[in-house]
NULUMSE-815484 format. One record per residue (C-alpha): residue in three letters; x negated, y, z negated. Coordinates in Angstrom, 2 decimals. Example, Ala and Ser with C-alpha at 12.3 -4.5 7.8 and 13.67 -1.06 7.14 Angstrom:
% NULUMSE-815484
<"ALA", <-12.30, -4.50, -7.80>>
<"SER", <-13.67, -1.06, -7.14>>
//
This chain:
% NULUMSE-815484
<"UNK", <1.96, -22.46, 8.50>>
<"UNK", <0.29, -23.73, 5.88>>
<"UNK", <2.52, -25.40, 2.92>>
<"UNK", <-0.67, -26.12, 0.12>>
<"UNK", <-1.02, -22.58, 0.60>>
<"UNK", <1.84, -21.25, 0.37>>
<"UNK", <1.67, -20.49, -3.43>>
<"UNK", <-1.02, -18.03, -2.82>>
<"UNK", <0.79, -16.28, -0.08>>
<"UNK", <3.28, -15.62, -2.61>>
<"UNK", <0.13, -14.49, -4.81>>
<"UNK", <0.17, -11.83, -1.54>>
<"UNK", <3.19, -11.16, -1.13>>
<"UNK", <3.51, -10.15, -5.12>>
<"UNK", <0.44, -8.17, -5.55>>
<"UNK", <1.74, -6.06, -2.35>>
<"UNK", <5.17, -5.64, -4.01>>
<"UNK", <4.70, -4.61, -7.13>>
<"UNK", <1.29, -2.78, -6.37>>
<"UNK", <4.12, -0.60, -4.21>>
<"UNK", <7.63, -0.94, -7.28>>
<"UNK", <4.44, 0.53, -9.50>>
<"UNK", <3.13, 3.44, -6.88>>
<"UNK", <6.19, 4.24, -5.36>>
<"UNK", <8.41, 3.87, -8.93>>
<"UNK", <6.32, 5.38, -11.46>>
<"UNK", <3.00, 6.57, -10.37>>
<"UNK", <4.18, 8.88, -7.10>>
<"UNK", <6.85, 11.39, -9.65>>
<"UNK", <4.59, 11.34, -12.34>>
<"UNK", <2.23, 13.71, -10.39>>
<"UNK", <4.32, 15.11, -7.75>>
<"UNK", <2.00, 16.66, -5.50>>
<"UNK", <4.22, 18.36, -2.63>>
<"UNK", <3.09, 17.13, 0.99>>
<"UNK", <1.30, 19.19, 3.59>>
<"UNK", <4.40, 20.57, 5.94>>
<"UNK", <6.04, 21.83, 2.51>>
<"UNK", <3.34, 23.50, 1.26>>
<"UNK", <2.50, 25.07, 5.34>>
<"UNK", <4.48, 26.02, 7.83>>
<"UNK", <2.64, 25.51, 10.57>>
<"UNK", <2.33, 21.39, 9.88>>
<"UNK", <4.67, 20.05, 12.44>>
<"UNK", <6.25, 15.94, 12.25>>
<"UNK", <6.75, 13.91, 14.52>>
<"UNK", <9.46, 11.85, 12.05>>
<"UNK", <11.49, 12.21, 9.87>>
<"UNK", <10.42, 13.60, 6.35>>
<"UNK", <9.10, 11.42, 3.86>>
<"UNK", <11.37, 11.83, 0.28>>
<"UNK", <8.09, 11.12, -1.72>>
<"UNK", <5.32, 12.95, -2.70>>
<"UNK", <1.66, 12.84, -0.92>>
<"UNK", <-0.57, 11.38, -3.72>>
<"UNK", <-1.60, 8.76, -4.34>>
<"UNK", <-0.51, 7.16, -0.53>>
<"UNK", <1.87, 3.87, -0.71>>
<"UNK", <0.15, 2.94, 2.55>>
<"UNK", <-3.52, 2.46, 0.97>>
<"UNK", <-2.52, 1.24, -2.36>>
<"UNK", <-0.52, -1.66, -0.88>>
<"UNK", <-3.58, -2.32, 1.83>>
<"UNK", <-5.74, -2.70, -0.50>>
<"UNK", <-3.66, -5.14, -2.93>>
<"UNK", <-3.24, -7.07, -0.10>>
<"UNK", <-6.73, -7.67, 0.65>>
<"UNK", <-7.73, -8.36, -2.96>>
<"UNK", <-5.20, -10.95, -2.40>>
<"UNK", <-5.89, -12.46, 0.54>>
<"UNK", <-9.51, -12.32, -0.19>>
<"UNK", <-9.45, -14.11, -2.98>>
<"UNK", <-7.13, -16.52, -0.92>>
<"UNK", <-9.80, -16.86, 1.83>>
<"UNK", <-13.16, -16.11, 0.17>>
<"UNK", <-14.93, -16.05, 3.57>>
<"UNK", <-12.79, -13.68, 5.57>>
<"UNK", <-13.39, -11.08, 2.90>>
<"UNK", <-15.56, -9.06, 4.65>>
<"UNK", <-12.03, -8.68, 7.49>>
<"UNK", <-9.98, -8.29, 5.06>>
<"UNK", <-11.39, -5.10, 3.00>>
<"UNK", <-11.82, -3.44, 6.53>>
<"UNK", <-8.73, -4.38, 7.74>>
<"UNK", <-7.68, -2.86, 4.23>>
//
């Protein structure tokens, strides 16, 4: 939408992408924490069983990476980005 900010958008995408690779590709396999449905029989799933460990949260890590990168792009709205993360 904003050609002058296209490079900043790439930075946001790279921050989120590298965070995903780091968390899901390196940290989760090292920590290898079981998910609750693997530990407790009474936990019911409403969707498919995830195949990765439960810690750290890939969604939370990506949200924080996106908030950091976007807050640098639009510093006046950093409170909004952090609240969304």
